[in-house]
N, C-alpha and C positions, 0 to 999 in steps of 0.2 A: 451564405456572407462571398461575394463575388470576388473581393482579396482570397478565397480558401486555395482555389489552387492554385496562387500565386506563396500561401505558405507553405504548400506540401512541396511544392518544386523546392525549394527553400532543403526543407527534410530530405531531397536523394539528392540533392547535388554533393559529391564524394568529399571529404577536407573541408565543408562547409555547417559548422558543430553550432548550439545553441550560440555560445557567444558572437561568434561571428556573424548570425543570426539579426544577433542584437544589434552590434554594432552597424548591419548594412542599416536595421528598418529606422534607426536613429538617424541616421544621415542622410536617406532616401524620404521619408518618410510614411511608406505604404511599400509593400511587396511588392503591388502590380509594379510600382517606379523603380524600382530594383532593377527586375528585367526590361526594363526599357533604358535607363539609361547607357550610357557610350563604357567603351571598357576604360576607357584615360580616367572618367568618372570614379567609376567602380574600382579601381586598384590604388586610389588616394587616400580608401577609407583605411584603417588602421586593420592591420595583418592579413589584408584579401591579396594583395601584390597580383603578379600577371597571370600568373595560371589560375585561383581561383577564378580571377577575374570573367578570362575565358571560360571558363567551366559554367559558369553563370549567363556570359552573354551568348553561348552556344549551344545554352542548354535544346534541345529538342525530342524530350520523352515526354511531351503533352498526354501521350499517349497511355502513359502510366499514371499519370498523372488523375486522370479521366476512371479509368481502371479501380486505382484506389478507392474515387469516390463510392464505384457503384458497391466496388465491395460492400463497403462501410455497410450502405444501404442496407443491402440482400446478410448485412449478418446484425445491424438494429446496433451499429455502434454511430454513434456523436460524433463530428470530428469538430474541436473546439479550436479555431486559429485564436491569436494572440490579439487580435484588435476585436473577439465576441465580446458582446456585454456579460455572457454565463460563465469566458473562462476567469478562474480565482483570483481576485484584484490582491490575495499574497503573495500567490504565486509569480504574476506577473512581476513583480516586483522583484525578484532575487536576481542574482548576478546568472547569465543564463538560466533566463528561462524561456521553458521546449517549446517552440515557433505553434508547434500542434499538439491538442492533445487528441486522446483518443480513449473516448469515453464510453463504457457499457454500462448503464444501468444512468443513474439522475445526478447530477449536482445539484445541489439545495445552498441557495444564501447562508442557512443554517451553519452550512459544512465551512463556514470561517471561522469555527466557536469548536475548533476540532486539538485531540492529543495524539499524536506518535505513538504507539507503544512499538519496542524493535530488543531482538538480544538474541541466542543463540540457537543456532538450527536444532541443535542437541542438546536441548534443554535437562537441567536435571527435574525432578518430581518441587522439589519446593521451588525452581524458577515457573515451570505450569503452573503451580495455584497461586504464585504472584502474578502474575499475569492475569490470569483467566478473575484472580477479583477485583484487579487493578480496570483489568478493560471491562468487567460488569456495573462495578460502581459509577465512570464515566460516563457511561452507554445510558444507563440507567439516569445519569443525570441529566443529560438532556445535551450533551458532549458529544462529537465525531469518535471513535476513532480507527487513526490513519498508523496500516504498516504494511508489508512488502510479502504478505501470501507468500510467508517462505514456512517452512521445515520450521515445528519447535513452536517459537516465543506465539513468531506472527503466528502462526495459525491457530494458536491457544486464542490470541485478541481476536482478532477478528471472530471469530466462533463464541466467544465474551461476548459482544457486542451483540452478535444477532440472536443469543439466549434470552440479550435483558431487552430484546426490542429494540434498541437505539439504532445509528447508524454507526455505517463504518465504510471505509475505502479501503479497499487494495491498489497500489502502487506496482506495475509489474516492470523485469527487466526482459520485456518479449514481448514480440507481438500478442495481441490478446489473444492470436487463433493459434498458439503456442505457449500455454498458461507452465506456469514452472514451482514444484513440482507436479507432474500431469497425475498426481494422486488427488490434488487440489481440486478438478476442475466442478467436481459438485458441489463446495468449499466457494467456488466462485460465483457457480449460478447464483448461490446462496447471498452472495454478497450483492448481487450485480440485481436482484430483482429488491433489493429494500435498504440499496445505496449505492456505492457505485466502483466500477474496475478502470481504471486507467494506466496509461502509456504513452509515453511518445513514440512508441517504434511504431516501424510502417509493419504491417500484415506481413507474415513470412521471416517476421525477425527471429530467429533463435536466442535461448537463454544465456548468449556467451561470459563469458567470464566478466570483459570489460564494459558491460550491461548496467552492471547492479553498484557500481560507484554513480551512475551519473541518475538510475534511480531514485539513491538514497537522498539527491539533492531534493526531488521531487518531495518523498515524504516528509521531513525536515518543512522544507518550504508550502507545504499544505498545513502545517502545523502550529500552534499559538506556541508547544512545546515537544520536549522530547522527551518519552520516560525507557532505560535504558536497563534490561532483567537480561543477566550472565551474557559477559562477551569473553572471549579468550585476549589478549593485549594486541594483535593482529586485528580482531575484531569485525565487518565489516559495521557491524554496528557500531564503533566508534567515529568511524566516515561518517554516519548520520550526527549521531551529538557533533561533530567539525561542523560541516555544514549549518548545524541551527545557528552554534555558538554565531560564526559568520555570516548566516541573517537574523542577527540580532533575535534569538529562540532562544526557550528557558530549556536549560540541561536538566534532567532528574535521575539519579540514578539508583535500584536499591541493592542496600548492599548485598553481599556474598559471603560464604567459608570462605577466610582466610586462607586454605587447605585446599581451595581447591582453584585447578588453571583455567576452569570457564568463568570463574567470578573476580579474577586479578585486572579483566579490565574496568569493569563495572567499580573496581573497588579505588583501582586507580585514579575514575574518571572524580569521585568523592575530593580524591585528596589533593588533584590536579583544581577543585574549586562545583566542581556539580555538586549539587541541590540531593543532599541523602534522603530516602521520602522510605517511609516503610506501608503507604496508607494511600490512597487515589483522594481520599480527603484532603492530603496536606498540597496534594499537585493543584485543587480547587483551591486551595486556601489561597497559595499562592499565586496564580492566576490570579486568582477573584477579583481584582478593576476592569481586568481587559475581559471577564465571561459577566459580568455583574446583568443581569438581567435574563439572562438567561436558560439561567439554570433552572429543572424542576423538582420540586420535591419527588424520592425515594419509595414508593409502597412496598415496605417488605411483607410479606406472612409467611409465619412459621410453618401455617397450615398449605400445603401445595399437590391439588388433586392432582391426581394423572391426567394427562391431558392423551385425548382420541387420539388412539393406536392404529392400524394397518395390522394387518395377521404377519408380515412377518417382521413390525416395530414391538408387537407383542408376545411375538417368540423369543425374541433377542433378548428383550428386557424379562422376558419369567428368565432364559440362561443365566443373565452378570447377580453380581453380589456386589457387596459392602469388597472383597476383597479382589484388587488386580486381578483382570480375567486375560493372559495374550490373547489377541486375533488368529493365529495358530490353535492354542485350545476350540475357541468360538467356532473356528470351523469347521473342524473336526467337529466339532458336538453337533452340530447343526445340519453338518450336510451341506451347506453352500455354497456356492463358488464365493473365492474372497473378493471381485467389484461388487460384486451383492451385499456382500455382510458390510461391507466399508461404505456404501451408500445407507445401507438400513442406520448404522451407529451413527451416522452424519445426523441424519436424520431426528435420532432420538440424542445427540448434545443438542442437535436446535430447539427442540423441544424440553430442554432442562433437565432432562431424566438418566444422560448416561454421560461421565464422564472422561476423557482421554487424557490419559498417564503416558509419562516417555517409556519409550519404546513399543508404540501399540497396544499398550494395557486398557485395557477399558473397565471402570465397575461403575454403577447406580450413583446418581447423582445424590 
């Protein structure tokens, strides 16, 4: 798109965030027009002022913009500007929509039928089981599962969607070349191969704390509703729920143990009016009018033959049983490097034969 470089330039100017970018685009009609506008016209836009207008008019980092485009091509990342028809329509309509999306993988038209699942990074076994069950059912029903690829509930939700051979989208709070947490690089690759990994941040952006609330508005913005599973009262998941309400999305909450601090946030959401759910079917029923015609019948078989396994996969599979086993024990028994063991275990998870539980414990599924 001819306007892409101008959208990227907006992303590189200090103190010009998504909200200000949106006001500038509304005022001047296109990103290119913004950079050709006189300073006196720029500063008339709400909250732009003299300094910001000067930064726009004096922008001279076009080499940086060109290098970003080249880097995207080299890394097989698609840059989708706000005026591109491929930009998700639902996200385009939110307050403070990102000027540019960095996409690894592919966004599809069907992804407009999406549900977000978010929750604790330190999920309990109950929370992980609920996330796995809800995500698997949503994905196998034809809905896209959106989450943030963080540890805990997010990772379980993405993995369950992949195991159901459904679509899932991960939204990062960093550049696509700096995924967080680092141990989820394998999961990121798996998501990109059959879904999409998305970020609004330029290459090289570290996973700084302040990036994640911004990330959360995209998670809810891409979704018809948000399911919260385990959250403390100060959890970032509640920020996602708050954005969902602002964006006129549905908010669902899975109730938790009333004596657990890790469930106070979810239980408080229910007190404040979030819809209490115990299954994915309740989410599907509630969203019924919006997803009519896209649902597919889930085929559930009681007999699951073992898929084809590599040598390492078969060896690891044979070492596991129904009782959860910690990663340290697996590594000692198998005499296998940690990185290799985690990679093989992820592959087994995606094939649906191994389940991961809290504390890096694994068992047969």
